[in-house]
Backbone bond lengths (Angstrom), bond angles and torsions (degrees), N, CA, C in turn:
res aa  C-N    CA-C-N  psi(-1)  N-CA   C-N-CA  omega(-1)  CA-C   N-CA-C  phi
1 M - - - 1.357 - - 1.520 113.37 -
2 L 1.365 110.64 -47.75 1.479 117.88 -177.78 1.614 105.68 -68.59
3 K 1.328 119.10 -37.82 1.474 125.31 177.97 1.521 110.23 -61.12
4 N 1.323 120.08 -39.32 1.427 125.91 177.61 1.482 114.49 -64.68
5 K 1.348 119.78 -29.22 1.406 125.56 -176.55 1.616 107.39 -93.07
6 I 1.251 118.75 -45.64 1.427 121.36 -173.23 1.450 114.46 -79.47
7 L 1.246 118.46 -44.00 1.595 123.34 179.00 1.459 113.49 -51.74
8 P 1.394 120.31 -49.47 1.450 118.94 179.99 1.557 112.96 -67.32
9 T 1.255 118.00 -28.45 1.527 117.81 176.55 1.533 110.50 -75.33
10 I 1.322 118.58 -34.01 1.487 118.45 177.39 1.544 107.35 -72.61
11 V 1.340 122.57 -40.16 1.474 125.22 175.48 1.457 111.42 -55.09
12 L 1.316 117.24 -53.62 1.421 124.15 -174.09 1.606 108.83 -64.85
13 T 1.260 114.71 -43.25 1.496 119.81 178.09 1.521 109.93 -63.10
14 S 1.285 116.79 -34.83 1.562 118.58 -178.65 1.469 108.29 -74.38
15 I 1.397 116.04 -37.91 1.545 118.02 174.78 1.457 113.79 -61.66
16 C 1.404 119.32 -42.54 1.350 119.77 177.56 1.514 117.05 -66.82
17 I 1.315 114.78 -35.53 1.529 117.74 176.06 1.586 106.40 -66.38
18 A 1.314 116.21 -42.30 1.494 114.11 -177.17 1.519 111.21 -66.32
19 V 1.287 118.96 -44.56 1.421 123.68 172.92 1.500 114.69 -54.67
20 A 1.299 119.06 -44.73 1.454 124.52 175.00 1.505 112.17 -60.93
21 L 1.323 115.23 -42.81 1.481 116.77 178.32 1.512 111.25 -66.51
22 I 1.324 117.74 -41.98 1.491 118.75 176.91 1.509 115.84 -62.20
23 L 1.333 115.09 -35.56 1.494 121.57 176.47 1.513 110.56 -70.16
24 S 1.286 114.96 -35.45 1.530 117.98 178.78 1.475 114.37 -67.78
25 V 1.371 113.54 -38.82 1.473 121.63 177.15 1.515 110.46 -66.67
26 A 1.357 114.56 -46.90 1.452 117.72 177.61 1.464 112.86 -62.13
27 N 1.322 120.30 -37.39 1.467 121.55 175.43 1.462 109.50 -62.88
28 M 1.388 116.31 -46.81 1.363 118.13 -176.58 1.555 115.48 -60.69
29 L 1.285 112.84 -33.36 1.468 122.45 -178.03 1.591 108.91 -75.51
30 T 1.342 114.62 -40.27 1.469 116.88 -172.33 1.535 118.16 -90.27
31 A 1.397 111.67 -22.43 1.509 117.53 178.43 1.555 118.60 -53.19
32 P 1.397 117.83 -42.22 1.398 114.55 175.76 1.505 115.27 -72.63
33 V 1.362 119.64 -28.04 1.445 122.62 169.76 1.492 115.00 -61.84
34 I 1.288 114.00 -44.49 1.566 123.84 -179.93 1.534 105.34 -63.87
35 E 1.340 113.79 -47.69 1.550 114.36 -177.35 1.458 112.87 -66.10
36 Q 1.291 118.33 -35.90 1.527 122.50 173.10 1.538 112.53 -61.04
37 A 1.309 114.60 -47.77 1.459 122.33 176.70 1.510 112.64 -52.51
38 Q 1.389 113.61 -49.16 1.515 119.12 177.50 1.521 109.39 -59.48
39 K 1.265 119.20 -45.79 1.467 120.78 -177.39 1.477 112.03 -65.60
40 D 1.341 116.63 -37.67 1.462 121.12 174.15 1.591 110.53 -63.22
41 K 1.294 116.79 -43.66 1.484 121.91 176.66 1.494 114.00 -54.23
42 V 1.479 110.52 -47.10 1.529 116.85 178.95 1.514 110.46 -64.89
43 A 1.374 114.33 -41.24 1.526 116.11 -177.74 1.576 114.20 -65.07
44 E 1.401 109.57 -35.54 1.493 114.03 178.66 1.577 107.96 -66.62
45 S 1.388 113.75 -40.06 1.620 113.15 -172.62 1.488 99.75 -74.87
46 L 1.260 131.90 -28.79 1.484 130.32 -179.04 1.554 104.21 -62.39
47 R 1.305 120.75 -51.60 1.443 127.60 178.42 1.470 111.09 -54.92
48 I 1.381 117.60 -47.60 1.401 120.88 -176.66 1.488 113.78 -65.49
49 V 1.391 120.72 -50.78 1.439 123.80 -173.14 1.576 108.05 -83.09
50 Y 1.268 116.35 -12.63 1.581 111.91 178.89 1.517 105.63 -145.99
51 P 1.312 117.10 73.91 1.530 121.21 -173.35 1.482 111.12 -64.85
52 S 1.305 119.08 -22.79 1.568 116.22 -173.35 1.505 110.07 -86.42
53 G 1.366 115.75 -2.83 1.446 116.74 178.16 1.437 111.77 -82.81
54 E 1.319 114.21 127.18 1.514 117.82 179.22 1.519 113.13 -92.29
55 S 1.370 115.74 -21.52 1.516 117.56 171.93 1.472 106.69 -151.25
56 F 1.294 114.07 163.36 1.457 119.78 -174.13 1.612 105.09 -142.38
57 E 1.338 112.98 145.83 1.393 119.67 178.81 1.501 106.69 -126.18
58 N 1.399 116.91 135.90 1.408 119.18 -179.59 1.580 108.25 -80.81
59 V 1.426 110.65 133.10 1.496 117.29 -173.33 1.433 105.37 -108.67
60 D 1.342 114.07 138.49 1.526 121.99 -178.96 1.506 106.58 -74.39
61 V 1.363 114.15 124.92 1.489 117.01 -170.61 1.567 108.96 -102.86
62 T 1.417 119.08 1.85 1.396 118.38 177.79 1.546 110.09 -74.77
63 D 1.317 105.48 141.54 1.517 120.02 179.13 1.501 116.98 52.11
64 R 1.384 109.87 36.73 1.465 115.47 178.73 1.588 111.56 -102.96
65 G 1.323 112.84 -8.10 1.452 119.39 -179.51 1.521 112.42 73.91
66 L 1.294 116.08 29.91 1.453 123.05 -179.79 1.571 111.77 -80.66
67 P 1.186 123.55 158.98 1.500 126.23 179.34 1.549 102.90 -62.53
68 E 1.388 107.47 143.27 1.511 116.83 178.54 1.482 115.52 -52.62
69 S 1.275 117.86 -33.71 1.474 119.09 -176.56 1.493 114.36 -67.86
70 I 1.327 117.30 -20.12 1.434 119.47 -177.77 1.518 113.29 -83.66
71 T 1.361 112.20 111.62 1.438 116.00 -168.43 1.546 110.95 -100.33
72 E 1.403 116.72 -24.80 1.400 120.29 -179.77 1.580 109.75 -145.76
73 V 1.364 117.23 145.66 1.386 117.29 176.20 1.625 107.83 -132.61
74 Y 1.363 113.29 145.63 1.408 119.92 -179.00 1.516 107.16 -131.69
75 A 1.277 115.16 123.38 1.544 122.56 -179.61 1.495 108.48 -87.76
76 A 1.243 119.45 125.36 1.487 123.87 179.73 1.524 107.40 -85.25
77 N 1.342 120.09 159.91 1.365 124.40 -178.28 1.462 116.75 -71.32
78 D 1.417 116.42 -10.33 1.489 119.79 179.77 1.471 114.04 -105.87
79 G 1.403 119.99 11.43 1.455 119.08 -177.26 1.508 118.63 103.56
80 G 1.348 114.59 -12.34 1.446 119.41 179.48 1.517 108.53 -91.31
81 Y 1.423 111.53 179.61 1.430 116.79 -178.95 1.506 109.50 -142.19
82 V 1.401 115.92 158.59 1.452 119.24 170.55 1.461 100.26 -123.80
83 F 1.506 112.16 133.03 1.443 117.96 177.05 1.482 106.36 -112.78
84 K 1.361 113.20 149.03 1.450 122.17 173.00 1.512 103.57 -112.31
85 S 1.336 109.75 121.75 1.529 115.24 -175.85 1.471 109.35 -124.51
86 E 1.348 119.41 134.87 1.459 127.73 174.40 1.533 109.90 -109.58
87 V 1.376 112.63 117.79 1.434 117.01 177.03 1.424 114.59 -128.50
88 K 1.298 119.70 174.57 1.420 125.76 179.11 1.474 110.79 -107.94
89 G 1.206 124.23 115.36 1.465 133.51 172.26 1.489 109.73 -94.19
90 Y 1.392 113.22 -125.55 1.400 116.64 174.97 1.570 108.47 -71.25
91 K 1.273 116.61 -29.65 1.518 122.98 171.38 1.519 111.89 -134.25
92 S 1.230 121.91 165.69 1.411 132.70 178.46 1.574 105.05 -67.09
93 G 1.332 110.97 154.17 1.465 116.75 170.90 1.518 118.96 91.48
94 L 1.304 117.31 23.62 1.408 119.79 175.74 1.543 103.19 -87.19
95 I 1.281 114.12 118.58 1.486 122.48 -178.67 1.510 109.42 -116.76
96 I 1.301 113.04 122.05 1.440 121.93 -172.98 1.562 111.13 -125.75
97 M 1.300 123.20 137.76 1.364 130.06 175.63 1.616 107.97 -105.50
98 I 1.330 110.88 124.35 1.486 118.70 -175.26 1.413 108.47 -126.52
99 G 1.424 114.70 125.12 1.414 124.73 177.74 1.542 110.49 -94.55
100 V 1.391 117.37 131.70 1.467 121.68 176.17 1.506 107.83 -128.81
101 N 1.406 116.05 121.12 1.407 119.76 -174.49 1.518 108.41 -76.16
102 A 1.351 115.78 179.25 1.540 122.99 -171.91 1.544 107.60 -68.53
103 E 1.341 119.33 -18.13 1.421 121.35 -179.54 1.495 109.72 -93.19
104 G 1.362 125.42 -0.94 1.395 127.64 177.90 1.571 115.24 90.49
105 A 1.250 116.57 16.33 1.497 119.52 -178.30 1.514 105.43 -105.44
106 I 1.489 111.87 147.83 1.423 118.36 178.63 1.617 107.31 -67.33
107 T 1.311 117.74 134.68 1.556 118.39 177.36 1.497 105.19 -93.51
108 D 1.381 117.64 -43.48 1.441 119.20 176.30 1.521 106.37 -172.20
109 T 1.328 114.73 166.69 1.501 122.74 178.77 1.450 108.17 -134.73
110 K 1.417 116.47 146.18 1.412 118.35 175.74 1.574 106.20 -154.84
111 Y 1.360 112.96 131.39 1.357 113.87 170.49 1.478 114.50 -75.98
112 V 1.355 120.89 141.54 1.446 117.30 -179.57 1.604 111.15 -115.33
113 E 1.332 113.71 -11.69 1.497 117.09 -178.78 1.537 106.47 -157.07
114 S 1.428 117.12 134.97 1.405 121.41 -174.72 1.462 116.25 -158.41
115 Q 1.289 113.01 137.89 1.513 119.36 177.15 1.542 113.09 -108.91
116 E 1.405 109.36 14.04 1.535 113.05 -178.88 1.496 111.60 -69.74
117 T 1.294 113.35 153.07 1.560 118.03 -174.10 1.376 117.75 -85.09
118 N 1.323 121.65 -32.93 1.490 119.18 -171.77 1.565 113.21 -110.04
119 G 1.293 119.63 7.27 1.477 122.59 179.38 1.550 119.63 69.72
120 A 1.342 111.02 23.37 1.446 112.00 177.89 1.485 116.70 -62.86
121 E 1.323 113.40 -23.73 1.546 118.81 -176.91 1.558 109.53 -61.90
122 N 1.314 113.22 -26.68 1.566 119.70 178.30 1.502 106.98 -65.89
123 K 1.355 115.80 -38.60 1.530 113.69 -176.70 1.516 111.83 -82.23
124 L 1.301 119.01 -12.75 1.397 122.20 179.43 1.552 114.16 -91.26
125 D 1.398 115.98 -12.82 1.422 118.39 174.60 1.516 111.36 -60.18
126 G 1.319 115.44 124.74 1.461 116.78 -176.79 1.486 121.60 83.89
127 A 1.329 118.68 -11.70 1.426 124.74 -175.87 1.522 114.15 -67.29
128 Y 1.361 119.75 -15.50 1.422 126.41 -179.31 1.540 112.06 -105.94
129 N 1.346 117.02 8.58 1.445 120.06 -174.13 1.610 108.64 -59.88
130 G 1.340 115.85 134.23 1.401 121.93 179.69 1.630 118.74 84.05
131 K 1.326 112.54 -8.29 1.452 120.16 -173.14 1.552 106.96 -78.87
132 T 1.214 115.60 153.17 1.614 125.25 -178.22 1.500 99.74 -129.11
133 V 1.438 110.88 179.24 1.399 121.57 177.38 1.492 115.63 -52.38
134 G 1.321 112.70 -46.65 1.510 119.57 -176.34 1.550 113.09 -76.72
135 S 1.335 115.87 -11.85 1.523 112.44 -176.02 1.519 110.41 -121.39
136 L 1.297 115.74 23.56 1.516 120.57 179.07 1.475 112.53 -82.77
137 E 1.246 117.69 121.55 1.485 124.81 176.31 1.560 105.77 -132.44
138 T 1.321 116.93 155.77 1.460 118.03 -178.33 1.498 106.89 -79.74
139 V 1.378 114.59 135.43 1.418 124.48 173.26 1.514 105.76 -93.55
140 L 1.307 122.43 117.35 1.372 123.94 -171.31 1.505 110.61 -100.58
141 I 1.224 129.34 132.52 1.383 131.55 170.90 1.543 107.09 -103.83
142 S 1.317 115.71 129.74 1.490 115.40 -174.39 1.556 109.99 -65.65
143 G 1.327 111.03 134.52 1.465 119.81 -178.23 1.517 112.99 83.78
144 S 1.416 119.77 -1.38 1.380 117.58 -176.51 1.590 107.50 -135.49
145 T 1.333 115.94 56.91 1.415 118.64 174.99 1.454 118.85 -58.26
146 K 1.373 110.52 -44.05 1.530 113.71 -174.92 1.580 106.45 -69.42
147 T 1.292 119.66 -36.79 1.392 117.52 -174.30 1.547 104.48 -75.05
148 S 1.304 123.96 -37.83 1.478 127.60 -177.98 1.575 107.63 -63.99
149 N 1.281 117.89 -39.50 1.420 121.98 -177.20 1.608 109.47 -74.94
150 A 1.318 116.94 -39.64 1.411 122.67 173.65 1.499 110.72 -60.57
151 Y 1.257 116.47 -47.89 1.548 120.47 175.78 1.499 112.40 -55.41
152 K 1.290 114.98 -50.40 1.557 118.64 176.11 1.459 112.61 -59.83
153 Q 1.330 118.21 -34.61 1.544 123.22 -178.49 1.602 105.14 -65.98
154 A 1.343 115.02 -47.29 1.517 118.28 177.44 1.598 109.97 -56.00
155 V 1.305 115.32 -43.66 1.486 115.14 -174.31 1.566 106.05 -74.25
156 S 1.276 119.96 -42.06 1.504 123.74 175.06 1.477 110.69 -55.59
157 D 1.294 119.07 -44.23 1.573 120.55 -173.77 1.590 104.03 -73.96
158 S 1.336 117.11 -35.48 1.447 117.04 -179.89 1.606 112.50 -62.62
159 L 1.366 110.43 -41.47 1.530 115.17 173.91 1.485 113.02 -65.26
160 D 1.284 116.50 -36.17 1.486 120.07 177.71 1.573 110.13 -65.18
161 A 1.347 115.38 -42.46 1.454 125.02 178.10 1.519 109.77 -61.64
162 Y 1.346 112.94 -41.06 1.472 114.61 177.39 1.507 111.40 -66.22
163 G 1.262 123.19 -43.30 1.437 122.93 172.59 1.457 115.24 -59.65
164 I 1.292 117.92 -38.23 1.507 119.86 170.98 1.462 115.03 -60.12
165 L 1.297 119.80 -47.43 1.369 126.05 -175.89 1.611 109.69 -70.29
166 K 1.337 114.12 -32.87 1.461 112.78 176.17 1.522 116.24 -84.66
167 G 1.418 115.09 -1.55 1.363 120.64 -178.01 1.477 123.81 83.61
168 D 1.366 112.20 18.48 1.319 123.58 177.52 1.454 114.05 -87.95
169 S 1.358 121.01 99.41 1.451 119.48 -174.36 1.527 111.57 -85.29
170 A 1.216 119.21 -2.26 1.469 122.25 178.44 1.552 111.56 -75.18
171 R 1.373 119.86 -15.08 1.415 121.87 -175.06 1.535 110.95 -78.70
């Protein structure tokens, strides 16, 4: 009787410990690979949205007064910036990289992650190239108003962040 109650508990506990150890080892082995893949994805996005930048330095965004949607900032060697912005379109999690040159004009935009349903973010990539604070208008994709507005918000917030980092309080 005691054997029928204790033995299954010991077996299940042993299985759980073994599975936990296997998962820990798998995580330990794959974590560096995943981290490198994420770094490569960011580096590729930086080259796409700011092709003239030869090198980029990550900028600390805490306590800078940047718009809330700006989650990361990279300073280019020539005075421009690349902003990583996370906004909510139809769904949360629309992440867009926006390049802004030293003159304050958009060099390119590219979404890097999206939960949107109809793929409108693909059509919006690059739609704001060359735009500045004064020339920014919403580019609407039919049937994708929330995505279009969110994309424009990310671009607008990036231009505002650019102004803050350059010390332009008029933005």
